[in-house]
N, C-alpha and C positions, 0 to 999 in steps of 0.2 A: 311830460309829465306821469310813468310807466303807466299801465294799466292793471289795475290789482283786483281779484275775484273775488267776489264777496257770496259765500252759502247762506241760504235761506236755513233757519232754523226753525221753521216752522212748518209743520208738511204738510194743513192748513192751508197755508197760504196759496192764493190762485191768481198766476200772471195774468196779466191784461193786456193786449194788444189792441193799441187805440192807434188807426190812422186820421191823419185830420189832411182834407182832401175838398178841392173846390174845383174845376175845369177853367175858372175863372183867375188870375190873378190882382193882386193889390187889395184881398179884405182880411187879410191879418194872419194867413195862415199860417207864419212862419211864426210870428208874435204868440199867437196862441198854444201852437205845440209848445214850445222852450220856455212859453213864463210857466205853463198849467203842469211843468215839468218836473221847473225849480219849484215849484209851489210843494211838488207832492212828494220831492228830496227836501226841501227845506223846512216846509212847516208842520211835514208830516209825518216825516222821518221813512220814508221808503226810500228803496234802492232804485233807482229809475235808469233808463238808459232810451236815449234820444237815438235815432237812425234817419239821419237826414238824405234822403232818397230825391231830392232835388238839385239838379245838376247846376242846379244858380248858385247853391252852396250857401245859402242866407244863415239856417241854425247853425251850422259850421261856423258860420264867419261869428256870429252870437255868442259864441261860447268858446272858442278860439282866437286867442294872440296872433297874432300873422306871423309869429317863427315857429310856433306849433301848426298853424293851417298849411304852412308851406311845405315844412317837414311831410306833412300826412299827403300833400298833392303834388310835390315836386316831381314832372318826369325825367326818371333818374332811374334805370336799371337797378340800381344797385340800396333804392330807397327799403328800409325796413321798417315804417311805420305803413299801416295799412289803411285803406278806407275803403266803401263799398263798394266801386269799382270791382277793386281784388277779390269782394267776397263775390259776385257776380262772376268774374273771370281768373282767379286768381288760382286756384284749384284743378282748373280744366287743362287736357294733355291734346296736343295738335298733331295731327297726325300727316308726315308733307307724303301726298299723294304720289310726288315722283320718286324718289328713294326710301320710301315707307318708313322712312325714319319719326321715331315720337320726339315730340317736344314739349317741353313743362310737366311740371304744373310751373305756371308764372312766377307764383309769388304767392307766399304762406296767408293762411285767413286769418292765423291766428292772433295777428298783433292787429287787428282793423279798431280794437275796442280802446277809448281812450278816457281815466279818469278824471273829469272835468272840476270835481269836486267833491271833498267829502265834508257832510254836513251837521251840524250838532244834531243829538241825540240816533244816531249811526244811519241816518241817512246818507243818499250819493247820487251825483248824478254824474252819467258816463254817455259817451258819444261816441258811435262810428258815421265817421267822417265823410260828408260829401264829395264829390271829383266835377269836375267839366266834363271825365269823361263817362260819364254817366250818359250824355247825349250819344252816345255810342251804342248802349243799351238799349236805346227806345226804338234804334232802328231794328233790334232784332226779333222776329219771331216769335211772339208771346208765348206758343208753345214752348219754346226751349227755354225758357227763362226764369217764368210764372213760378215752377215749386221752389224756387231755390234758395228766396228771402225768408220763406215759412218755413225750409229745412234746416236752414243755420240757425235759426230763433227755437227752435224744437229743443237742438241739442246744445246752444249754450246760453238761451235766455234763461233757464230758472232761476240763476243768481240775480233777477229782477223781480220787484214787483208789479212795474207797470214797464212799458214799450212802446213809445211813441213815436211813429212813422210820421216826419214830413214829409206830403206827396208832391211832383210836380204837379201842377196847374193845366196839367193833360190828363185826357185818357191814352195812356202807353203804355209796352213791355214791361215797362220800366215802375209804375203806378196800380199796373193790373198786378204786377208779381205782390204788390206794397198791398194792398187791398187782401188779396189771397192769405198773406198772413197773416190778416187781423180779426182783431175778435169783432169790433165796432169800429165803424166811421162814425166820425166829426164833420159836420160841416160848416166852415165860417160863412157868413156872406151880410155883406154890405146892406145897410137897409135904402136901398134904392131903386131907380125903375131899373137897370140892367138884372137887377135877383128879381126881382119880380117874375120877369119875362124869361129868365132862367133858368130860375127854379124849378121846373116842367121840366125842359133839356135835361139839367145834371140827371134827377132823379130816374129819368127815362133811361138816360146812357148809362147808371149804372146798374137798373136792373134788367137791362138788355144785356149787359159783361156779364153779368153776375149769373145770368142764367147760362150762359156759353162756356164759360171757364170753372164754372160751380163752384162761383167763391160766398163763401159762406157768412161772411162778418153783416151785421145787420147795419143801417143809417141808425145812430143809436141819439139823432139830434141837428139840427140847423142852430148853430147861436150866432148870433145878430153880435157883428162886430164895427168897428169904428163908428159907436156910436156917437153921436154927437149931446156933450154936456148940457144941461138945467142952462139957459140961458143962452145957450147958442141957437142960430137967425136957423138955421139947418134945422134945427128940434123936432119941431112938428111936423115935418114934412117924414122926416125919419120914422115919428110915430106914424104917419098914416101906412109910408111903405113896409113897417113893421107889422102893421095890422094886416095886411096883405096876404105877406109871406106867409104870417100866424095860419088867415083862415088857410092857404092851400097848402099846409103840412098838414091842418086839420084832415082836409076834402081827399089828399092824396092816396090813393090806394096801393096799400095798406097805406095807411095814418101811421105818419112820422112827428115826434115829439120834434116841438119848436123851445127852446130851453126860456124859461122866463128870464134867466139872466144876463142880459146883454155885457159885453164888452167894451167899454168908454175910447171915443178916441179921446186922444191923450197924447203930449209929449214926453211923459217921458216914458212912452215905449221907445217911441227914435233914439233917445238920448239916454234909454239903457245898454240900444243896439252899440251907438258909438264908444260906450265904455265896456262893451261886452259883458255886461253884469248884468240879466234878467233882473224885473225890478221886487221878486219873492228873496234875492239878497239885500235888497236895500236896506239898511236902519232906518231911513230918513221917514216920518211918522204923514208927511205929506200923501207917500206912497200907499199908506194902509188901505184907501177907500179902495183903491185899482186892484191891491192885492186879495183882499176883498172878495172885488168881485170874481176873480181866478178861483177863491175858497166855493163860493156858491156854483160856479159850472162845475169843479170836479165834483161836488153834491150830487150837484142834479145829474153828472153821469153817473153815479155810483162809483166811481172812482175812491171815495171816501166816505166814511157811515152817515149813514143818512135817507142815501141817493135809492132809487130802486133798484 
């Protein structure tokens, strides 16, 4: 499906750029990023762009069927459909130091966005597809790639109310570029022993790199993910770890919010991934409770009315 530009009609609107980041995988990072984006587009009629900055491409696979994903990621010099790797490398010119001849740019970055869904009420969800080639970007010195994503969003992002970046589970040139582009950072974290001990390491790492690379994004909050529902035998243990995480957030200097609303562990999420359809697009009443959780998180983050 071809990308169609959307023009903002209200000059008072302010685009937000939210990076969803944790250096640990398996905490529901992509699930939250994609479903939060879908919620804002479907239920709140916002123009939303997801940028898949994780070389594993799970956000892209969540939103695109196989033919559309393959069209954007196939290793073909004649490929017209763009992806995030092209955004980092597509407009770079190369100099052959032997012949002095210039090559490139390799590919235009004008076609790296895809309209995933037009929603009722005027909302829309678009995607900058990821690519396994992004693993190469992670090996490049951060100073060379750090500003590229921020510059691109500045020149093209005014079509959107919200940009949500699904970051890789690491601190690398790629994730630092995403954090440099962001206004705020959301940290998904499971309520378990690994998170209790890993939170301090994560916050210290973010603080160190924010200072080195003048990253202005603030940590908007920690959201507890994969939280066992009532009646689950793991619930009591999760609540105990959740309390320890909240205390660690409160005593951090500076203190950071731990969102009151958590994300439930529910089979509906992996099932929605298999169907390539986030839960806010589901007509099933059984999913309303999970969508309400996402709505509460969006409110706490200030992405919709009622938040800070």
